[in-house]
N, CA, C and O atoms as a CHARMM CRD file, in Angstrom:
* protein
*
  308
    1    1 UNK  N    -31.39400  13.93200   8.83100 PROA 1      0.00000
    2    1 UNK  CA   -30.23900  14.15100   9.75300 PROA 1      0.00000
    3    1 UNK  C    -30.11600  15.81100   9.90600 PROA 1      0.00000
    4    1 UNK  O    -30.06600  16.22000   8.74600 PROA 1      0.00000
    5    2 UNK  N    -30.05800  16.73200  10.64400 PROA 2      0.00000
    6    2 UNK  CA   -29.65700  17.99900  11.12100 PROA 2      0.00000
    7    2 UNK  C    -28.31500  17.67900  11.21900 PROA 2      0.00000
    8    2 UNK  O    -27.91600  16.63200  11.73000 PROA 2      0.00000
    9    3 UNK  N    -27.33800  18.85000  10.58000 PROA 3      0.00000
   10    3 UNK  CA   -25.98900  18.91300  10.44300 PROA 3      0.00000
   11    3 UNK  C    -25.82200  19.63200  11.78900 PROA 3      0.00000
   12    3 UNK  O    -26.71300  20.29200  12.32300 PROA 3      0.00000
   13    4 UNK  N    -24.32200  19.39600  12.39200 PROA 4      0.00000
   14    4 UNK  CA   -23.94700  20.39500  13.16600 PROA 4      0.00000
   15    4 UNK  C    -23.29700  21.50800  12.69100 PROA 4      0.00000
   16    4 UNK  O    -22.66000  21.33900  11.65200 PROA 4      0.00000
   17    5 UNK  N    -23.29300  22.69000  13.22500 PROA 5      0.00000
   18    5 UNK  CA   -22.72800  24.06800  12.58900 PROA 5      0.00000
   19    5 UNK  C    -21.52800  24.63900  13.15600 PROA 5      0.00000
   20    5 UNK  O    -21.68200  25.29200  14.18800 PROA 5      0.00000
   21    6 UNK  N    -20.29000  24.51400  12.65300 PROA 6      0.00000
   22    6 UNK  CA   -19.10500  25.10700  12.94800 PROA 6      0.00000
   23    6 UNK  C    -18.98000  26.26200  12.76700 PROA 6      0.00000
   24    6 UNK  O    -19.05700  26.56900  11.57700 PROA 6      0.00000
   25    7 UNK  N    -18.75100  27.38900  13.71900 PROA 7      0.00000
   26    7 UNK  CA   -18.74100  28.79100  13.54700 PROA 7      0.00000
   27    7 UNK  C    -17.47200  28.98100  13.88400 PROA 7      0.00000
   28    7 UNK  O    -17.08000  28.32300  14.84800 PROA 7      0.00000
   29    8 UNK  N    -16.48900  29.90800  13.20700 PROA 8      0.00000
   30    8 UNK  CA   -15.16100  30.30300  13.25300 PROA 8      0.00000
   31    8 UNK  C    -14.87700  31.46000  12.48500 PROA 8      0.00000
   32    8 UNK  O    -15.51600  31.60800  11.44300 PROA 8      0.00000
   33    9 UNK  N    -13.79200  32.55100  12.90500 PROA 9      0.00000
   34    9 UNK  CA   -13.28600  33.71100  12.46500 PROA 9      0.00000
   35    9 UNK  C    -12.15100  33.69400  11.65600 PROA 9      0.00000
   36    9 UNK  O    -11.46600  34.69500  11.44800 PROA 9      0.00000
   37   10 UNK  N    -11.86700  32.28300  11.06500 PROA 10     0.00000
   38   10 UNK  CA   -10.45100  32.57400  10.19100 PROA 10     0.00000
   39   10 UNK  C     -8.95500  32.45600  10.95800 PROA 10     0.00000
   40   10 UNK  O     -7.93000  32.29000  10.29800 PROA 10     0.00000
   41   11 UNK  N     -8.94800  32.53700  12.09500 PROA 11     0.00000
   42   11 UNK  CA    -7.54900  32.52700  12.52700 PROA 11     0.00000
   43   11 UNK  C     -7.17500  31.15700  12.31900 PROA 11     0.00000
   44   11 UNK  O     -7.91100  30.25600  11.91700 PROA 11     0.00000
   45   12 UNK  N     -5.89500  31.07900  12.64800 PROA 12     0.00000
   46   12 UNK  CA    -5.29600  29.63900  12.69800 PROA 12     0.00000
   47   12 UNK  C     -5.80500  28.95700  13.72800 PROA 12     0.00000
   48   12 UNK  O     -5.78100  27.73800  13.55800 PROA 12     0.00000
   49   13 UNK  N     -6.21400  29.29300  14.64400 PROA 13     0.00000
   50   13 UNK  CA    -6.68600  28.36000  15.80300 PROA 13     0.00000
   51   13 UNK  C     -8.07400  27.44600  15.14900 PROA 13     0.00000
   52   13 UNK  O     -8.33400  26.24300  15.14300 PROA 13     0.00000
   53   14 UNK  N     -8.79400  28.66700  14.61900 PROA 14     0.00000
   54   14 UNK  CA   -10.09400  28.29800  14.09100 PROA 14     0.00000
   55   14 UNK  C     -9.81800  27.40900  12.74500 PROA 14     0.00000
   56   14 UNK  O    -10.67700  26.58400  12.43500 PROA 14     0.00000
   57   15 UNK  N     -8.82200  27.53000  12.05700 PROA 15     0.00000
   58   15 UNK  CA    -8.93600  26.86400  10.94900 PROA 15     0.00000
   59   15 UNK  C     -8.06900  25.31200  11.04000 PROA 15     0.00000
   60   15 UNK  O     -8.18700  24.36200  10.26500 PROA 15     0.00000
   61   16 UNK  N     -7.38000  25.40000  11.98200 PROA 16     0.00000
   62   16 UNK  CA    -6.86000  24.08600  12.50900 PROA 16     0.00000
   63   16 UNK  C     -8.21500  23.19100  13.11400 PROA 16     0.00000
   64   16 UNK  O     -8.51200  22.05900  12.73100 PROA 16     0.00000
   65   17 UNK  N     -8.91200  23.94500  14.09500 PROA 17     0.00000
   66   17 UNK  CA   -10.14100  22.85700  14.35300 PROA 17     0.00000
   67   17 UNK  C    -11.02600  22.75500  13.58100 PROA 17     0.00000
   68   17 UNK  O    -11.85100  21.86000  13.76300 PROA 17     0.00000
   69   18 UNK  N    -11.14300  23.61400  12.49500 PROA 18     0.00000
   70   18 UNK  CA   -12.07800  23.06400  11.40300 PROA 18     0.00000
   71   18 UNK  C    -11.93500  21.83300  10.90400 PROA 18     0.00000
   72   18 UNK  O    -12.82200  20.99900  10.72000 PROA 18     0.00000
   73   19 UNK  N    -10.69500  21.73800  10.67300 PROA 19     0.00000
   74   19 UNK  CA    -9.88800  20.65200   9.92300 PROA 19     0.00000
   75   19 UNK  C    -10.11600  19.53400  10.56300 PROA 19     0.00000
   76   19 UNK  O    -10.57300  18.54000   9.99900 PROA 19     0.00000
   77   20 UNK  N     -9.77900  19.59200  11.98100 PROA 20     0.00000
   78   20 UNK  CA   -10.06600  18.39900  12.94000 PROA 20     0.00000
   79   20 UNK  C    -11.74700  17.95400  13.04300 PROA 20     0.00000
   80   20 UNK  O    -12.14600  16.80400  13.22600 PROA 20     0.00000
   81   21 UNK  N    -12.52100  19.05000  12.89200 PROA 21     0.00000
   82   21 UNK  CA   -14.26600  18.94600  13.11500 PROA 21     0.00000
   83   21 UNK  C    -14.25500  17.94400  12.12100 PROA 21     0.00000
   84   21 UNK  O    -14.36400  16.77000  12.47500 PROA 21     0.00000
   85   22 UNK  N    -14.10200  18.33200  10.54100 PROA 22     0.00000
   86   22 UNK  CA   -14.15300  17.51500   9.51300 PROA 22     0.00000
   87   22 UNK  C    -13.60700  16.27000   9.78600 PROA 22     0.00000
   88   22 UNK  O    -14.43100  15.35800   9.85300 PROA 22     0.00000
   89   23 UNK  N    -12.55000  16.00900   9.94500 PROA 23     0.00000
   90   23 UNK  CA   -11.89400  14.77900  10.06400 PROA 23     0.00000
   91   23 UNK  C    -12.84600  13.80200  11.01700 PROA 23     0.00000
   92   23 UNK  O    -13.30500  12.70800  10.69200 PROA 23     0.00000
   93   24 UNK  N    -12.97100  14.31200  11.94900 PROA 24     0.00000
   94   24 UNK  CA   -13.80700  13.57800  13.22700 PROA 24     0.00000
   95   24 UNK  C    -15.02600  13.30200  12.51400 PROA 24     0.00000
   96   24 UNK  O    -15.23000  12.13700  12.17400 PROA 24     0.00000
   97   25 UNK  N    -16.04800  14.38500  12.17400 PROA 25     0.00000
   98   25 UNK  CA   -17.50500  14.02500  12.04800 PROA 25     0.00000
   99   25 UNK  C    -18.05500  14.17900  10.40000 PROA 25     0.00000
  100   25 UNK  O    -19.24900  13.98400  10.17100 PROA 25     0.00000
  101   26 UNK  N    -17.19200  14.50800   9.37600 PROA 26     0.00000
  102   26 UNK  CA   -17.22700  14.11600   8.12800 PROA 26     0.00000
  103   26 UNK  C    -17.92800  15.40100   7.62900 PROA 26     0.00000
  104   26 UNK  O    -18.82600  15.98600   8.23500 PROA 26     0.00000
  105   27 UNK  N    -17.34100  15.79700   6.32000 PROA 27     0.00000
  106   27 UNK  CA   -17.84700  17.22000   5.81700 PROA 27     0.00000
  107   27 UNK  C    -19.43500  17.26100   5.58500 PROA 27     0.00000
  108   27 UNK  O    -20.16600  18.24100   5.73000 PROA 27     0.00000
  109   28 UNK  N    -19.75300  16.10900   5.23600 PROA 28     0.00000
  110   28 UNK  CA   -21.57500  15.99600   4.86800 PROA 28     0.00000
  111   28 UNK  C    -22.28600  16.19000   6.00600 PROA 28     0.00000
  112   28 UNK  O    -23.51000  16.16400   5.88200 PROA 28     0.00000
  113   29 UNK  N    -21.70100  16.43300   7.39000 PROA 29     0.00000
  114   29 UNK  CA   -22.43100  16.27200   8.43300 PROA 29     0.00000
  115   29 UNK  C    -22.41200  17.44300   9.42200 PROA 29     0.00000
  116   29 UNK  O    -23.05400  17.62500  10.45600 PROA 29     0.00000
  117   30 UNK  N    -21.35300  18.28700   8.71100 PROA 30     0.00000
  118   30 UNK  CA   -20.94500  19.71000   9.18800 PROA 30     0.00000
  119   30 UNK  C    -21.26200  21.22300   8.45900 PROA 30     0.00000
  120   30 UNK  O    -20.58300  21.44000   7.45600 PROA 30     0.00000
  121   31 UNK  N    -21.93100  21.96400   8.73900 PROA 31     0.00000
  122   31 UNK  CA   -21.98600  23.51200   8.04200 PROA 31     0.00000
  123   31 UNK  C    -21.06200  24.16300   8.55300 PROA 31     0.00000
  124   31 UNK  O    -21.05900  24.49600   9.73800 PROA 31     0.00000
  125   32 UNK  N    -20.14000  24.43700   7.71600 PROA 32     0.00000
  126   32 UNK  CA   -18.66200  25.75600   8.37800 PROA 32     0.00000
  127   32 UNK  C    -19.20700  27.16000   7.95600 PROA 32     0.00000
  128   32 UNK  O    -19.63000  27.46400   6.84100 PROA 32     0.00000
  129   33 UNK  N    -19.10800  28.01700   9.14900 PROA 33     0.00000
  130   33 UNK  CA   -19.73600  29.25700   8.87700 PROA 33     0.00000
  131   33 UNK  C    -18.55000  30.06700   9.46000 PROA 33     0.00000
  132   33 UNK  O    -18.33200  30.16600  10.66800 PROA 33     0.00000
  133   34 UNK  N    -17.83800  30.61200   8.52100 PROA 34     0.00000
  134   34 UNK  CA   -16.48300  31.74900   8.87500 PROA 34     0.00000
  135   34 UNK  C    -17.43100  33.11700   9.06200 PROA 34     0.00000
  136   34 UNK  O    -18.19400  33.60800   8.22900 PROA 34     0.00000
  137   35 UNK  N    -17.19700  33.48600  10.15300 PROA 35     0.00000
  138   35 UNK  CA   -18.21500  34.85300  10.74700 PROA 35     0.00000
  139   35 UNK  C    -17.32700  35.76800  10.09100 PROA 35     0.00000
  140   35 UNK  O    -18.09800  36.59500   9.60400 PROA 35     0.00000
  141   36 UNK  N    -15.98500  36.15400   9.74800 PROA 36     0.00000
  142   36 UNK  CA   -15.05800  36.81700   9.39000 PROA 36     0.00000
  143   36 UNK  C    -15.71200  37.46300   7.66700 PROA 36     0.00000
  144   36 UNK  O    -15.49900  38.61100   7.27800 PROA 36     0.00000
  145   37 UNK  N    -16.43600  36.50100   6.93500 PROA 37     0.00000
  146   37 UNK  CA   -16.96900  36.13300   5.46800 PROA 37     0.00000
  147   37 UNK  C    -17.99100  36.53500   5.59700 PROA 37     0.00000
  148   37 UNK  O    -18.39200  37.41400   4.83400 PROA 37     0.00000
  149   38 UNK  N    -18.87300  35.98200   6.72300 PROA 38     0.00000
  150   38 UNK  CA   -20.32000  35.96200   6.75000 PROA 38     0.00000
  151   38 UNK  C    -20.72200  36.77700   7.84800 PROA 38     0.00000
  152   38 UNK  O    -21.29100  36.13300   8.72900 PROA 38     0.00000
  153   39 UNK  N    -20.60800  37.93300   8.05200 PROA 39     0.00000
  154   39 UNK  CA   -20.78600  38.88900   9.24700 PROA 39     0.00000
  155   39 UNK  C    -22.36800  38.88900   9.10600 PROA 39     0.00000
  156   39 UNK  O    -22.76400  39.59400  10.03400 PROA 39     0.00000
  157   40 UNK  N    -23.23000  38.52400   8.53000 PROA 40     0.00000
  158   40 UNK  CA   -24.75800  38.55600   8.60900 PROA 40     0.00000
  159   40 UNK  C    -25.38500  37.41500   9.42700 PROA 40     0.00000
  160   40 UNK  O    -26.58900  37.41400   9.68000 PROA 40     0.00000
  161   41 UNK  N    -24.37600  36.24300   9.92000 PROA 41     0.00000
  162   41 UNK  CA   -24.54400  35.08200  10.70100 PROA 41     0.00000
  163   41 UNK  C    -24.03600  35.01800  11.91100 PROA 41     0.00000
  164   41 UNK  O    -24.10300  33.98000  12.56900 PROA 41     0.00000
  165   42 UNK  N    -23.31700  36.39800  12.47100 PROA 42     0.00000
  166   42 UNK  CA   -23.05500  36.73400  13.94000 PROA 42     0.00000
  167   42 UNK  C    -24.13400  36.48000  14.82600 PROA 42     0.00000
  168   42 UNK  O    -24.12800  35.72300  15.79700 PROA 42     0.00000
  169   43 UNK  N    -25.29700  37.36800  14.29000 PROA 43     0.00000
  170   43 UNK  CA   -26.39800  37.39100  15.02800 PROA 43     0.00000
  171   43 UNK  C    -26.93000  35.96900  15.77400 PROA 43     0.00000
  172   43 UNK  O    -27.31900  35.68500  16.90600 PROA 43     0.00000
  173   44 UNK  N    -26.71800  35.20000  14.44200 PROA 44     0.00000
  174   44 UNK  CA   -27.44100  33.76100  14.67000 PROA 44     0.00000
  175   44 UNK  C    -26.47900  32.86800  15.55400 PROA 44     0.00000
  176   44 UNK  O    -26.91500  32.16000  16.46200 PROA 44     0.00000
  177   45 UNK  N    -25.09300  32.95400  15.21500 PROA 45     0.00000
  178   45 UNK  CA   -24.16700  32.46700  16.26900 PROA 45     0.00000
  179   45 UNK  C    -24.21300  32.75200  18.08300 PROA 45     0.00000
  180   45 UNK  O    -23.88000  32.02400  19.01800 PROA 45     0.00000
  181   46 UNK  N    -24.74200  34.04300  18.04000 PROA 46     0.00000
  182   46 UNK  CA   -25.03400  34.89700  19.50200 PROA 46     0.00000
  183   46 UNK  C    -26.13200  33.79500  19.84400 PROA 46     0.00000
  184   46 UNK  O    -26.00700  32.91100  20.69100 PROA 46     0.00000
  185   47 UNK  N    -27.03100  33.97700  19.17100 PROA 47     0.00000
  186   47 UNK  CA   -28.52800  33.25400  19.38800 PROA 47     0.00000
  187   47 UNK  C    -28.26400  31.93700  19.65800 PROA 47     0.00000
  188   47 UNK  O    -28.94300  31.37700  20.51900 PROA 47     0.00000
  189   48 UNK  N    -27.44900  31.37400  19.11300 PROA 48     0.00000
  190   48 UNK  CA   -27.31200  29.77800  19.50000 PROA 48     0.00000
  191   48 UNK  C    -26.47700  29.40000  20.65900 PROA 48     0.00000
  192   48 UNK  O    -26.30100  28.24600  21.05200 PROA 48     0.00000
  193   49 UNK  N    -25.85200  30.75100  21.30200 PROA 49     0.00000
  194   49 UNK  CA   -25.17400  30.53400  22.36400 PROA 49     0.00000
  195   49 UNK  C    -23.46900  30.52400  22.42400 PROA 49     0.00000
  196   49 UNK  O    -22.77400  30.25300  23.40300 PROA 49     0.00000
  197   50 UNK  N    -23.04700  30.89300  21.11500 PROA 50     0.00000
  198   50 UNK  CA   -21.93400  31.09400  20.96700 PROA 50     0.00000
  199   50 UNK  C    -21.20300  32.12700  21.71300 PROA 50     0.00000
  200   50 UNK  O    -21.51500  33.27400  21.39100 PROA 50     0.00000
  201   51 UNK  N    -20.26400  32.00800  22.67700 PROA 51     0.00000
  202   51 UNK  CA   -19.62300  33.05100  23.40300 PROA 51     0.00000
  203   51 UNK  C    -18.09100  33.32500  22.86500 PROA 51     0.00000
  204   51 UNK  O    -17.53100  34.41300  23.00100 PROA 51     0.00000
  205   52 UNK  N    -17.53300  32.24600  22.27300 PROA 52     0.00000
  206   52 UNK  CA   -16.19800  32.40000  21.45200 PROA 52     0.00000
  207   52 UNK  C    -16.04900  31.64900  20.26400 PROA 52     0.00000
  208   52 UNK  O    -16.86100  30.74700  20.05400 PROA 52     0.00000
  209   53 UNK  N    -15.24200  31.84800  19.54100 PROA 53     0.00000
  210   53 UNK  CA   -15.00400  31.15200  18.31100 PROA 53     0.00000
  211   53 UNK  C    -13.53400  30.38900  18.45900 PROA 53     0.00000
  212   53 UNK  O    -12.71300  30.88500  19.23100 PROA 53     0.00000
  213   54 UNK  N    -13.19600  29.16600  17.71100 PROA 54     0.00000
  214   54 UNK  CA   -14.09100  28.36500  17.11100 PROA 54     0.00000
  215   54 UNK  C    -15.19700  27.72900  18.31400 PROA 54     0.00000
  216   54 UNK  O    -15.04500  27.59800  19.52900 PROA 54     0.00000
  217   55 UNK  N    -16.42700  27.38600  17.36700 PROA 55     0.00000
  218   55 UNK  CA   -17.06000  26.71600  18.35700 PROA 55     0.00000
  219   55 UNK  C    -18.41400  25.74400  17.59700 PROA 55     0.00000
  220   55 UNK  O    -18.98300  25.97600  16.53000 PROA 55     0.00000
  221   56 UNK  N    -18.56300  25.05200  18.19700 PROA 56     0.00000
  222   56 UNK  CA   -19.45000  23.95300  17.20400 PROA 56     0.00000
  223   56 UNK  C    -20.77400  23.83500  18.02200 PROA 56     0.00000
  224   56 UNK  O    -20.83200  23.72100  19.24600 PROA 56     0.00000
  225   57 UNK  N    -21.99100  23.88800  17.02200 PROA 57     0.00000
  226   57 UNK  CA   -23.61900  23.65700  18.05600 PROA 57     0.00000
  227   57 UNK  C    -23.73200  22.34200  17.28300 PROA 57     0.00000
  228   57 UNK  O    -23.31000  22.14300  16.14400 PROA 57     0.00000
  229   58 UNK  N    -24.31900  21.54200  18.01700 PROA 58     0.00000
  230   58 UNK  CA   -24.77500  20.42400  17.82600 PROA 58     0.00000
  231   58 UNK  C    -25.83800  20.01400  16.91300 PROA 58     0.00000
  232   58 UNK  O    -26.22900  21.10500  16.49900 PROA 58     0.00000
  233   59 UNK  N    -26.49500  19.19100  16.38400 PROA 59     0.00000
  234   59 UNK  CA   -27.81500  18.96900  16.01600 PROA 59     0.00000
  235   59 UNK  C    -28.93900  19.35600  17.30000 PROA 59     0.00000
  236   59 UNK  O    -29.97800  19.98500  17.10000 PROA 59     0.00000
  237   60 UNK  N    -28.53700  18.89100  18.51600 PROA 60     0.00000
  238   60 UNK  CA   -29.66700  18.93700  19.61800 PROA 60     0.00000
  239   60 UNK  C    -29.11500  20.29000  20.01100 PROA 60     0.00000
  240   60 UNK  O    -29.39800  20.39000  21.20500 PROA 60     0.00000
  241   61 UNK  N    -28.55800  21.24200  19.67800 PROA 61     0.00000
  242   61 UNK  CA   -28.35100  22.34600  20.00900 PROA 61     0.00000
  243   61 UNK  C    -27.29400  22.82500  21.18300 PROA 61     0.00000
  244   61 UNK  O    -27.20300  23.92400  21.72800 PROA 61     0.00000
  245   62 UNK  N    -26.59100  21.72000  21.36500 PROA 62     0.00000
  246   62 UNK  CA   -25.52100  22.07300  22.49800 PROA 62     0.00000
  247   62 UNK  C    -24.54800  22.56300  21.75300 PROA 62     0.00000
  248   62 UNK  O    -24.20600  22.11200  20.66000 PROA 62     0.00000
  249   63 UNK  N    -23.81500  24.00500  22.62700 PROA 63     0.00000
  250   63 UNK  CA   -22.67700  24.46600  21.89100 PROA 63     0.00000
  251   63 UNK  C    -21.43300  23.86300  22.75000 PROA 63     0.00000
  252   63 UNK  O    -21.37900  23.69900  23.96800 PROA 63     0.00000
  253   64 UNK  N    -20.59800  23.62300  21.91300 PROA 64     0.00000
  254   64 UNK  CA   -19.11500  23.12200  22.20400 PROA 64     0.00000
  255   64 UNK  C    -18.10900  24.38000  21.88100 PROA 64     0.00000
  256   64 UNK  O    -18.01800  24.67300  20.68900 PROA 64     0.00000
  257   65 UNK  N    -17.41100  25.08600  22.73800 PROA 65     0.00000
  258   65 UNK  CA   -16.67800  25.67600  22.56900 PROA 65     0.00000
  259   65 UNK  C    -15.33200  24.84300  22.45900 PROA 65     0.00000
  260   65 UNK  O    -15.05700  23.88700  23.18400 PROA 65     0.00000
  261   66 UNK  N    -14.42700  25.41500  21.30800 PROA 66     0.00000
  262   66 UNK  CA   -13.14600  24.53200  21.10200 PROA 66     0.00000
  263   66 UNK  C    -12.02600  25.67500  21.26000 PROA 66     0.00000
  264   66 UNK  O    -11.96000  26.67900  20.55000 PROA 66     0.00000
  265   67 UNK  N    -11.16800  25.35300  22.30100 PROA 67     0.00000
  266   67 UNK  CA    -9.94700  26.15900  22.52300 PROA 67     0.00000
  267   67 UNK  C    -10.76500  27.62100  22.81000 PROA 67     0.00000
  268   67 UNK  O    -11.87000  27.74600  23.33700 PROA 67     0.00000
  269   68 UNK  N     -9.89700  28.65000  22.31300 PROA 68     0.00000
  270   68 UNK  CA   -10.11900  29.72000  22.42800 PROA 68     0.00000
  271   68 UNK  C     -9.45300  30.88300  21.33100 PROA 68     0.00000
  272   68 UNK  O     -8.35600  31.43700  21.40700 PROA 68     0.00000
  273   69 UNK  N    -10.33600  31.01400  20.47400 PROA 69     0.00000
  274   69 UNK  CA    -9.45600  31.82800  19.30600 PROA 69     0.00000
  275   69 UNK  C     -9.88300  33.41500  19.45600 PROA 69     0.00000
  276   69 UNK  O     -9.02500  34.29700  19.42600 PROA 69     0.00000
  277   70 UNK  N    -11.31700  33.70600  19.62300 PROA 70     0.00000
  278   70 UNK  CA   -11.51600  35.05300  19.56800 PROA 70     0.00000
  279   70 UNK  C    -13.26000  35.18700  20.23700 PROA 70     0.00000
  280   70 UNK  O    -14.19400  34.39700  20.09900 PROA 70     0.00000
  281   71 UNK  N    -13.21000  36.28900  20.85200 PROA 71     0.00000
  282   71 UNK  CA   -14.16100  36.26200  21.93700 PROA 71     0.00000
  283   71 UNK  C    -15.50200  36.96800  20.50600 PROA 71     0.00000
  284   71 UNK  O    -15.09900  37.65100  19.56400 PROA 71     0.00000
  285   72 UNK  N    -16.84100  36.63500  20.66900 PROA 72     0.00000
  286   72 UNK  CA   -17.77600  37.46100  19.96700 PROA 72     0.00000
  287   72 UNK  C    -17.94100  38.68000  19.72400 PROA 72     0.00000
  288   72 UNK  O    -18.51400  39.16900  18.75000 PROA 72     0.00000
  289   73 UNK  N    -17.22500  39.44800  20.98800 PROA 73     0.00000
  290   73 UNK  CA   -16.99800  40.98000  20.82600 PROA 73     0.00000
  291   73 UNK  C    -15.82800  41.41400  20.03800 PROA 73     0.00000
  292   73 UNK  O    -15.72600  42.55600  19.58900 PROA 73     0.00000
  293   74 UNK  N    -14.87300  40.40700  19.86400 PROA 74     0.00000
  294   74 UNK  CA   -13.74900  40.60400  19.00000 PROA 74     0.00000
  295   74 UNK  C    -14.43600  40.18100  17.50600 PROA 74     0.00000
  296   74 UNK  O    -14.00500  40.84200  16.56100 PROA 74     0.00000
  297   75 UNK  N    -15.14700  39.46500  17.28600 PROA 75     0.00000
  298   75 UNK  CA   -15.65000  38.92800  15.90200 PROA 75     0.00000
  299   75 UNK  C    -16.46200  40.47500  15.36600 PROA 75     0.00000
  300   75 UNK  O    -16.14800  41.26900  14.48000 PROA 75     0.00000
  301   76 UNK  N    -17.45400  40.46300  16.20600 PROA 76     0.00000
  302   76 UNK  CA   -18.20300  41.68200  16.02500 PROA 76     0.00000
  303   76 UNK  C    -17.63800  43.21400  15.49800 PROA 76     0.00000
  304   76 UNK  O    -18.19400  44.10300  14.85200 PROA 76     0.00000
  305   77 UNK  N    -16.18600  43.08400  16.12000 PROA 77     0.00000
  306   77 UNK  CA   -15.48600  44.28700  15.79800 PROA 77     0.00000
  307   77 UNK  C    -15.83900  45.55200  16.41900 PROA 77     0.00000
  308   77 UNK  O    -15.22200  46.57700  16.12700 PROA 77     0.00000
């Protein structure tokens, strides 16, 4: 089974959402990508359709934008 991918930038909104996502779907079912620590993954996130973080990409490719922490332009710096 393909995992969901949760992208975030490390802000308090993102970290809170990360904890909730893990509680809801389980650590084994989600890959966590901190874009502040993994800037090489920014292009991947944009290609997946991420407009802001925190966001979750489901195994079928749907993008679920959660709350609003930072736009991708802010993440890119």
